[in-house]
Every structure is written in structure tokens, then in C-alpha cells.
C-alpha positions in Angstrom: 114.0 78.2 163.0 114.0 79.8 166.5 113.8 77.7 169.7 110.4 79.4 170.4 108.9 78.4 167.1 110.2 74.8 167.4 108.6 74.7 170.9 105.3 75.8 169.3 105.5 72.8 167.0 105.6 70.5 170.0 102.0 71.6 170.8 100.7 71.3 167.3 98.1 68.8 166.2 100.0 66.1 164.3 97.1 65.3 161.9 96.9 69.0 161.1 100.6 69.3 160.6 100.5 66.4 158.2 97.9 68.1 156.0 100.0 71.3 156.0 103.1 69.4 154.8 101.1 67.5 152.1 99.7 70.8 150.8 102.9 72.8 151.1 105.2 70.2 149.6 102.9 68.4 147.3 104.5 65.2 148.5 102.0 62.5 149.1 104.3 60.5 151.3 102.7 62.4 154.2 99.4 60.7 153.3 100.9 57.2 153.5 102.2 55.0 156.2 104.0 55.4 158.6 102.3 58.8 158.9 98.6 57.8 158.7 96.6 59.0 161.8 94.6 56.4 163.7 90.8 56.6 163.9 89.8 58.5 167.1 86.8 57.1 168.8 87.2 58.6 172.2 85.4 61.5 173.8 88.6 63.5 174.0 90.4 64.3 170.8 93.9 62.8 170.4 96.1 65.5 169.0 98.9 63.0 168.4 96.8 61.1 165.8 97.7 58.0 167.7 101.1 57.9 166.2 104.3 56.9 168.0 106.8 59.6 169.3 109.4 59.0 166.7 106.8 59.6 163.9 105.6 62.7 165.6 109.1 64.1 165.9 109.7 63.3 162.3 106.7 65.3 161.3 107.6 68.3 163.5 111.2 68.4 162.1 109.9 68.3 158.5 107.6 71.2 159.2 110.4 73.1 160.9 112.6 72.7 157.8 109.7 73.7 155.4 109.1 76.9 157.5 112.8 77.7 157.3 112.6 77.4 153.5 109.5 79.6 153.4 111.3 82.2 155.5 114.5 82.1 153.4 112.5 82.4 150.2 113.6 79.0 148.7 110.0 77.8 148.9 106.7 79.5 148.2 103.2 78.8 149.4 101.1 77.1 146.7 98.0 79.0 145.8 96.2 76.1 144.1 95.0 72.8 145.6 94.3 69.5 143.7 90.6 68.6 144.4 91.5 64.8 144.1 94.4 65.2 146.6 92.1 67.3 148.8 89.7 64.3 149.2 92.6 62.0 150.3 93.8 64.7 152.7 90.4 64.9 154.3 90.2 61.1 154.7 93.8 61.1 156.1 93.2 63.8 158.5 90.3 62.2 160.4 91.1 58.6 159.6 87.7 58.2 158.0 86.2 57.6 154.5 85.1 61.2 153.8 83.3 61.0 150.5 84.2 63.2 147.4 80.9 65.1 147.7 82.4 67.0 150.7 85.3 68.5 148.7 83.3 71.4 147.1 81.7 72.4 150.4 84.9 72.2 152.4 86.9 73.9 149.8 84.5 76.9 150.4 84.3 76.5 154.1 88.1 76.5 154.6 88.5 79.5 152.1 90.3 77.6 149.4 87.7 78.8 147.0 85.1 81.6 146.9 81.7 81.0 148.5 80.1 84.3 147.6 77.5 85.0 145.0 78.6 87.7 142.3 76.8 89.7 139.6 77.3 88.1 136.1 78.8 91.3 134.9 82.0 93.0 136.1 80.0 96.0 137.3 76.9 95.7 139.5 73.7 96.4 137.5 71.4 99.4 138.2 69.1 98.3 140.8 65.3 99.0 140.4 64.1 102.1 142.0 63.4 101.5 145.8 65.1 98.1 145.8 66.4 97.5 149.4 66.3 94.9 152.0 64.9 95.0 155.6 67.0 92.8 157.8 65.4 92.1 161.3 67.9 91.1 163.9 71.6 92.0 164.4 72.9 88.7 165.9 75.4 86.6 164.1 72.9 85.7 161.2 71.9 89.4 160.8 75.5 90.5 160.7 76.2 87.9 158.0 73.2 89.1 156.0 74.3 92.7 156.2 77.8 91.9 155.2 76.8 89.9 152.1 74.2 92.5 151.0 76.9 95.1 151.3 79.3 93.3 149.3 76.7 93.1 146.5 76.0 96.7 146.8 72.3 96.1 147.7 70.9 98.8 150.0 69.7 97.5 153.3 68.5 98.5 156.8 68.9 96.4 160.0 66.6 96.9 162.8 67.6 95.5 166.2 65.4 95.5 169.3 68.5 95.7 171.6 70.9 98.5 172.0 73.9 96.7 170.6 74.7 93.8 168.1 75.1 90.2 169.2 71.6 88.8 169.5 72.0 85.8 171.9 75.3 87.1 173.1 73.8 90.5 174.1 70.8 88.9 175.9 72.4 86.2 177.8 74.9 87.8 180.2 74.4 85.2 183.0 77.5 84.0 184.8 79.9 81.9 182.7 77.7 82.4 179.6 79.7 81.0 176.6 79.8 78.8 173.6 79.4 75.0 173.7 81.0 74.7 170.2 84.7 75.2 169.8 85.1 78.8 168.8 87.7 78.1 166.1 84.7 76.6 164.4 82.1 79.0 166.0 83.1 81.8 163.6 82.4 83.0 160.1 84.2 81.1 157.4 85.0 84.6 155.9 86.4 86.0 159.2 88.5 83.3 160.8 90.0 84.4 164.2 93.4 83.0 165.1 93.6 85.1 168.3 90.9 83.4 170.4 92.1 83.3 174.0 90.0 80.2 174.8 88.8 77.1 173.1 85.3 77.6 174.4 85.0 81.3 174.8 82.8 83.2 177.2 80.3 85.9 176.3 82.7 88.8 176.4 85.1 87.3 173.8 82.4 86.2 171.5 80.8 89.7 171.7 84.2 91.2 170.8 84.6 89.0 167.8 81.1 90.1 166.6 82.0 93.7 167.0 85.4 93.2 165.2 83.7 91.6 162.3 80.9 94.2 162.1 83.4 97.1 162.3 85.7 95.6 159.8 82.9 95.3 157.2 81.5 98.8 158.2 77.9 97.7 158.9 77.2 99.4 162.2 75.9 102.6 160.5 73.3 100.7 158.9 71.8 99.2 162.0 68.9 101.0 163.8 69.2 100.0 167.5 66.3 99.8 170.1 64.0 99.3 167.2 61.4 96.6 166.5 59.2 95.6 163.6 55.6 95.2 164.9 53.9 94.2 161.6 54.8 93.1 158.1 51.9 93.3 155.4 52.4 92.3 151.8 51.0 94.7 149.2 50.0 92.7 146.1 49.8 95.8 143.9 53.3 97.1 144.6 55.0 93.8 145.4 56.5 95.2 148.7 56.2 94.7 152.3 54.8 97.4 154.4 56.8 97.3 157.7 55.5 99.1 161.0 58.7 99.9 162.8 58.6 101.0 166.3 61.3 103.2 167.9 61.4 105.5 170.8 57.7 104.9 171.4 56.8 106.2 167.9 55.8 104.0 164.9 56.5 104.7 161.3 55.7 102.8 158.1 58.1 101.9 155.4 58.0 99.9 152.2 60.6 97.1 151.5 60.6 94.8 148.4 62.7 92.3 150.4 62.5 91.2 154.0 65.2 88.9 155.7 64.3 87.9 159.2 67.4 86.9 161.3 65.9 86.6 164.9 66.8 83.1 165.5 64.8 80.5 167.5 66.0 81.1 171.2 65.0 84.6 172.1 61.6 84.4 173.8 61.8 83.0 177.4 59.5 80.0 178.2 57.8 80.6 181.5 55.3 77.7 181.1 57.2 75.4 183.5 57.1 78.1 186.2 53.3 78.4 186.6 52.4 81.1 189.0 55.9 82.9 188.9 54.2 86.3 188.9 52.9 85.5 192.4 56.3 85.0 193.9 57.2 87.7 196.5 60.9 87.2 196.2 63.2 88.0 193.4 63.0 86.0 190.2 64.3 86.2 186.7 65.0 84.1 183.5 68.5 83.2 182.8 68.4 85.2 179.6 67.3 88.4 181.5 69.7 87.9 184.4 69.2 90.4 187.1 72.7 91.3 188.4 71.3 93.6 191.0 70.1 90.5 193.0 72.7 89.5 195.5 72.7 85.7 196.0 75.0 85.6 198.9 73.5 83.6 201.7 70.2 83.3 199.9 68.0 80.2 199.5 67.9 80.0 195.7 65.8 77.7 193.5 67.0 76.9 189.9 64.2 75.5 187.6 65.8 73.6 184.7 69.0 71.7 184.0 69.7 72.6 180.4 72.6 74.4 178.7 72.2 77.7 180.6 72.0 76.0 184.0 75.0 73.9 183.1 77.1 77.0 182.6 75.9 79.3 185.5 75.4 76.8 188.2 78.9 76.6 189.3 79.1 80.2 190.0 75.6 80.3 191.7 76.5 77.4 194.0 79.8 79.1 195.1 77.8 82.3 195.9 74.4 81.3 197.4 73.6 80.0 200.8 71.5 77.0 199.6 70.6 76.0 196.0 67.9 73.7 195.1 67.7 72.5 191.5 64.5 71.2 190.0 65.1 68.6 187.2 62.4 67.1 185.0 64.8 64.6 183.4 68.5 64.1 183.5 70.9 65.2 180.8 73.7 63.5 178.9 76.8 65.5 179.7 79.9 65.4 177.5 83.3 66.3 179.2 85.7 68.1 177.0 89.4 68.7 178.0 89.5 72.0 176.1 86.4 73.5 177.9 88.4 75.4 180.5 91.7 75.5 178.7 93.1 78.8 177.3 94.8 78.9 173.9 98.5 79.1 174.4 100.8 81.5 172.6 102.3 78.7 170.9 99.0 77.6 169.4 98.2 81.2 168.4 101.6 81.2 166.6 100.8 78.0 164.8 97.4 79.3 163.6 99.0 82.5 162.4 102.3 81.4 160.9 102.1 77.9 159.6 100.4 78.0 156.2 97.1 76.2 156.1 97.3 75.2 159.8 94.2 77.2 160.7 92.2 75.8 157.8 93.0 72.1 158.6 92.5 72.7 162.2 89.0 74.0 161.5 88.4 71.1 159.3 89.1 68.6 162.1 86.5 70.5 164.3 84.0 70.7 161.5 84.1 66.9 161.0 84.3 65.9 164.6 81.4 68.1 165.6 79.4 67.7 162.6 78.8 65.1 159.9 81.2 62.7 161.4 78.9 62.4 164.3 75.4 62.4 162.5 75.5 58.8 161.3 75.9 57.6 164.9 72.4 59.1 165.7 70.5 57.1 163.0 68.4 54.2 164.0 69.7 50.8 163.2 66.7 48.5 162.8 68.9 45.5 163.6 70.2 47.0 166.8 69.0 44.8 169.8 68.9 47.7 172.3 66.8 50.4 170.8 65.5 51.7 174.2 69.0 52.9 175.3 70.7 53.9 172.0 70.3 54.2 168.2 73.2 51.8 167.1 76.4 50.4 168.3 78.4 53.6 167.9 75.7 55.6 169.8 75.9 52.9 172.5 79.7 53.4 172.6 79.1 57.1 173.3 76.5 56.1 176.1 79.0 53.8 177.6 81.8 56.5 177.7 79.5 59.2 179.0 78.1 56.7 181.6 81.6 55.8 182.8 82.2 59.6 183.2 79.0 60.0 185.4 80.0 57.0 187.5 83.4 58.3 188.2 82.2 61.8 189.0 79.4 60.5 191.4 81.4 57.8 192.9 80.0 57.2 196.4 76.9 59.3 195.8 74.3 56.6 194.9 71.5 59.1 195.6 72.8 61.5 193.0 73.5 58.7 190.4 69.9 57.5 190.6 68.9 61.0 189.6 71.6 61.8 187.0 71.9 58.9 184.8 69.6 59.2 181.7 67.9 56.3 180.1 67.4 57.8 176.7 69.9 57.6 173.9 72.8 60.2 173.9 72.1 63.3 171.8 68.3 62.7 172.1 68.2 66.1 174.0 70.7 68.9 173.5 74.1 67.6 174.5 75.6 69.6 177.4 79.3 70.2 177.8 80.5 69.7 181.3 81.1 72.8 183.4 81.9 70.8 186.7 78.3 70.0 187.0 78.7 66.8 189.1 81.2 68.4 191.5 78.7 71.3 191.9 75.9 68.7 192.7 78.1 67.1 195.4 78.4 70.4 197.3 76.8 70.4 200.7 74.8 73.5 199.8 73.3 72.1 196.7 70.2 69.9 196.5 69.0 68.1 193.3 65.1 67.5 193.2 64.3 65.1 190.4 60.8 66.4 190.1 59.2 69.0 187.8 57.7 72.2 189.3 53.9 72.0 189.7 53.4 75.6 190.6 54.9 78.7 192.4 53.4 80.3 195.5 54.0 83.6 197.1 56.9 82.1 199.2 58.2 79.3 197.1 57.7 76.2 195.0 55.4 73.2 195.1 56.9 70.3 193.0 55.1 67.5 191.2 55.3 65.3 194.3 53.4 68.0 196.3 56.4 69.0 198.4 56.5 72.8 199.2 59.8 74.6 199.7 60.3 78.3 200.5 63.0 80.4 198.6 64.4 83.9 198.6 65.3 83.9 194.9 64.0 81.8 191.9 66.1 81.5 188.7 64.3 80.2 185.7 66.6 78.1 183.3 63.4 77.0 181.5 64.6 77.6 177.9 62.7 79.5 175.1 59.7 79.3 173.0 61.6 77.9 170.1 58.4 76.9 168.1 56.9 80.3 168.4 59.6 82.2 166.4 58.4 85.4 164.6 55.1 85.4 166.5 55.6 88.9 168.0 55.4 90.3 164.5 52.1 90.4 162.7 53.2 89.0 159.3 50.5 88.7 156.7 51.2 87.5 153.2 49.3 87.5 149.9 46.2 86.0 151.2 46.2 88.3 154.3 46.5 85.2 156.6 48.8 85.8 159.6 51.9 83.6 159.7 51.3 83.0 163.4 48.0 81.2 162.4 49.6 79.2 159.8 52.3 78.0 162.2 50.2 78.0 165.4 52.4 78.3 168.5 54.8 75.3 167.9 54.7 74.0 164.3 56.8 76.2 162.1 57.7 75.0 158.7 59.6 76.5 155.7 61.2 75.4 152.6 64.9 74.8 153.4 64.1 76.7 156.6 64.1 79.8 154.5 60.8 80.7 152.9 57.0 79.9 153.2 54.2 79.8 150.5 52.0 82.9 150.5 54.8 85.1 151.9 56.7 86.3 148.8 60.1 87.9 149.1 60.5 87.0 152.7 63.4 85.0 153.7 64.5 83.5 157.0 68.0 82.8 158.4 68.2 80.1 161.1 64.6 79.2 160.5 62.6 76.0 161.1 64.6 72.7 161.1 67.9 74.5 160.8 69.1 74.2 164.4 72.3 72.2 164.9 71.4 69.4 167.3 74.1 66.8 166.5 76.9 69.3 166.8 78.6 72.0 164.8 78.0 75.8 164.4 74.7 77.5 163.6 76.9 80.1 161.8 77.4 77.6 159.0 73.6 77.3 158.5 73.3 81.2 158.5 76.0 81.4 155.8 74.5 78.6 153.6 71.0 80.3 153.8 72.4 83.8 153.1 74.2 82.5 150.1 70.8 81.1 148.8 69.1 84.4 149.5 72.0 86.3 147.8 71.7 84.2 144.6 67.9 84.7 144.7 68.3 88.5 144.9 70.9 88.6 142.1 68.6 86.6 139.9 65.6 89.0 140.7 67.7 92.1 139.8 69.3 90.6 136.7 66.1 89.1 135.3 63.7 92.0 136.3 61.7 89.8 138.8 59.5 91.7 141.2 58.5 88.8 143.5 59.3 85.1 144.2 57.1 82.8 146.2 58.0 79.2 146.9 55.4 76.7 145.5 53.3 75.0 148.0 54.0 71.5 146.5 57.8 72.2 146.8 57.4 73.4 150.4 55.2 70.5 151.5 57.3 67.8 149.7 60.5 69.2 151.4 58.8 69.2 154.8 57.5 65.6 154.3 61.2 64.7 153.7 62.3 66.5 156.8 59.8 64.6 158.8 60.6 61.2 157.4 64.2 61.8 158.0 63.6 62.7 161.6 61.7 59.6 162.0 65.0 57.7 161.6 67.0 60.0 163.9 67.5 60.2 167.7 65.3 63.3 168.3 62.2 61.3 167.4 63.1 58.5 169.7 59.9 57.0 171.3 58.9 58.5 174.6 61.6 61.3 174.5 60.3 64.8 175.3 62.4 67.8 174.5 62.0 71.5 173.2 63.0 70.1 169.8 59.5 68.7 169.4 56.1 70.2 169.5 52.9 69.1 171.3 52.1 66.6 168.6 55.6 65.1 168.7 56.9 66.6 165.4 60.6 67.6 165.4 60.5 71.2 164.2 63.7 72.7 165.4 66.8 70.5 164.5 68.1 70.1 161.0 67.9 66.3 160.0 70.5 66.6 157.2 74.2 66.4 157.1 75.9 69.7 156.6 76.9 68.7 153.0 73.2 68.0 152.3 72.1 71.4 153.4 75.0 73.1 151.6 73.8 71.4 148.4 70.3 72.3 148.9 71.0 76.0 149.5 73.9 76.6 147.3 71.9 77.8 144.3 68.5 79.3 143.9 66.4 77.2 141.7 63.7 79.4 140.0 61.5 76.6 138.9 60.6 76.0 142.5 59.0 79.4 142.8 56.0 81.3 141.6 57.8 84.2 139.8 56.3 87.7 139.0 58.2 89.7 136.5 
């Protein structure tokens, strides 16, 4: 093995290397002492697995020898994996009791077995005349839908309101816009990327990935850009949706038996916290509609909101503007991550590309650490003596660690500490990944106002305390109308009732987050109660939902079904379970207000389930849960 490649192994994750060795050699000694990684309970992941140097060196040397054997042809890469050993490997990798129910899901997620739906015959059946799908949106969910429909040979059309693909990553081009999920996990299971330049990539690299995947699967030609759907009306006689499609100021009408909406939840700016913004005489814009023509240099800038977008752009804005005043309704829990600003080294890229199974097991570690491994820490423990500050002892441990981080960052600034230390449990609101937030607040030209905005005047802002301040520019980091998804489209089902009337402005409900009674043959990706709030990647939810839709479409074609409509009792029972589950989780904590909840306090956006639960629920279409017309 070359010196360069041996050097790459010195940067490797030891738990990940151990799993590669176990899978490549079939020797379970790598799953026993002295090689067992230690349980990691810290905010920062320990790539050593907590093992002593001599054990780490032993692991690296063994992998170097195995790679030499592979290069020499004296060893081959196994193509099968033992499901029982796989469970042991999962447990060993993260030093936790991962239950066997995770094996089928993660064997799919890591690409060891096929996730896709297939026709029951070797050749696709003849599709019914006019059978095609309308996909609304060309973000990550819409791209996934197009790819999976194309693989099944089902005709489809994608309409996208923007001039390019990407959805969120097209709209949000504010300074330092990027992921807050590690992008070795924020990627399709069927399109892993070993060439990420960053662990938490910015918009440009995420957009390039989306384009690369779309071009590889040849879906761009099926997308109609700068095009919107204004209405969808169900025709009971023909069992089709009549879509009014607007493009270039002209409207046309088309019929589609199937509609898939992939518009997401975070795409309509919320201007409600900025009452009177239209009266402001200076420049103003929402973070998702950043006006790059506005020069902030030397200006008095107001930022309303301290959520995920503000976390990312504030560092740049503070370095540019003359004075910045931030209006904060409530403080946020902020999680530091040592990888957030770190680039992926050439050595790590080499590991991901050349060490068999390294990319898969590295992804597993992220999947667990940022997903189901965290969810149990957000569940209410009825015996916990401090319910006002945390949900259980594990959640309290996270609170202590993040509090220590805040104390260290704001040492000597008691004025800021009083404004920045949350009193609610961690993860109660969207967890933010630190982008030098506290050093930004400490700058002489930055002022934090711990007050909501009351209203906006022609010259500035009046806050809730009645203090008026003049500004040159106002930036709205006020989030989105998450509960009002799909409302721009006039959607009317079998009864003729508009979906916006059923959901009102903030109470969307759907079975599995996918489908609604009275609206046959209409499916949603990233619908209500599918948002990932405890961690993880929304791409996983989109893939699960699209597999479910694909299975439904295959059943419809093969069994000559013209329409499927989820039963009301199935829909209602599911949403009752969603609400009951949320009652036990952090997002329903008493007194906590966030965009996850509607005006009545119902949690409508986050998914309450473990990933493995949602995967099971959506893996196979169950016809008995639907009213079926043949």
C-alpha cells in the first residue's frame, strides 16, 4: 500500500473501519473486545471510537493489509451480507442496542438490497391509455419522483414555478445558505456522493449535486420551468384531475389520472411578524428572496428573526453592514459542530471511494446519530423531576452541554447571556447548527433586542416594548407559512370542496403525510407531519413516500384500478395516533410556541415517528385502506 493511502487511513473513522473489516473478512473478532467502540454521548463525534492508540493502529494496519490483498487479487469483495451479522455490526458501530427491526430498512438505505418497486412481470405491462403523472415541483422530492417514475416507465410531466431545479436550494441564495444536516447523509440513497468538498455544504455544492443526479437520470427534458398549477379539479366521470397550468402568462387545461405534489412546506414567506412592512421607505426583503442589489455596506440594518436562515447569513451581514440590530422573540438552542466549517480532505474522499463499504458505514453512523438514536431523548419521562427544563435525563444532558457552550461563548457578556439562554427543552424548536453566532453577537456593531416587532413604520421598527428605531434596510428572517402548504392551488376533490377549506390556514392533515380523503389519486411528498425535527434528512422521507406511491401505481396498473381514495376512518385514526405521539414529545412541551404548531397548539409539521416506523408504514401500499374503483 502506498504511503499516501496509509496516510488516508490515519484520518479514517475507526468504528467505520471496523465495520468494513468485519464485512470484508467475515471475521467477527472485529466485533469483540478489544475492538468494541465506546458509547459516544458528547456533542462532538469521536472518530476514534474511544479506543486506545494501539488498538486504532491495529485496525488501520489490518485494513491496509486487506486493501493490499484486494489490489493483488488474492481477496474479493463479498457481495452478500449476513442479516444477523448486520445487526451485530450496527450495534457495534454506534455502541448502542440497535434492534433487529432496523436491519431491513438500513440494508436498503445503505444500498445492500434493492429499495425500488418493480413490475411483477419481467416486461412492464401496457399502460392504460392516457395514464401519466403530473408532478408539481422540481426540488429534491420532485426529482426523486421523476426518477422513480422514469425507472418504472410511467409517463410523467414535472411543472416547476422557478427557472431551474432545486426548490429550496434555488429560492434561498442568501449569504452562506447551506445544509444543517451532514451532506454525506443529505443525499439520495440511490445516488451517494463521495466527492463532497464540505461536510456541511453551501448552496452551490448542493445545487450541483441536484443537477448531477437529474442529468444522470435524464429527467430535465420532462420538466416545464417557469410554470405553475393554478387549480386541480377532480372529474368523477373520467377519474382524472383537470389541471389548469399557467406558463408565459397563458393558461392551458390538461387531464392527468395521477397527481404528485412535491412542493414542500417551506416555500411561502411568512410576513406576519413584520406588520406594516409594505409601508417601509427603505429597502426590505425576505431571506428566501434575497435582494443582492442592495448594498449593506455602512447601512443601518435590522434583522427580524433568529432562526435557521439568520443563523447562516448573520455572520456575513455583520461583517458588511455599518450597524445591525437583531430582533429576537425567543432565544434558540444552538448546537456546535466541529465539522460545520471543515472541508473534506482528499484522504477522506479516497477512503469513501476506495475502501469497500466505508461510504455505507459512514452514512450509517450519520443516520443513527442524527436520527433515531436521538429521538428517544426527546420523549417525556413522567418520572423526571425537572419537566420544565428538559424531557428526561438524556435531554437534560444535552441541555447542560449546550448551556456550557453558550456560557463559554458569552463569557464576560452577562447582558447577552440573559438574552441568549433558552428556558425550554433542547430540540423544542428547530435545532440550529452554530455559524459563529455568539462571536457575531459580541461584535461592536451588532445589537440584540430581545423583543418581538410590534409594527413597522415608514422609517423603521417599533418593538413590543414601544421603542422605535430607524433603519436603512430590513431583512426578514421570519420563516414560512408551513401550515398553509398547497394553498396557492385551488384543489377540489370528489365533493368539490377546496382543500384549503378542509385544512384552513394552519391545520394540514394527511394519511402518512401522503394522501387525503375526498382527493383520489393525489399524493404528497414531504406532506404534513413528515418534517424532520429531531434530526436526519428530509430526503429519506421523500424516498419512503415515493416508494409507497410507486407501489400504489404499480397496483393500479396491474389490477386495472382507475382510482384510489384513502378511507376517512383510516386517515382519522392515523392522525389521532400522530397527535397522541406528539403529546409525549418535546414539540408539544407546555408553553412552547414554534412554527411546528398551529394556532390551536397542534403539532402539524414534524414527524413523531422513528425513521424505522415511517419506513414500515410506507414500504407497501395496503389496498384495504382505500376506496378502490376498478
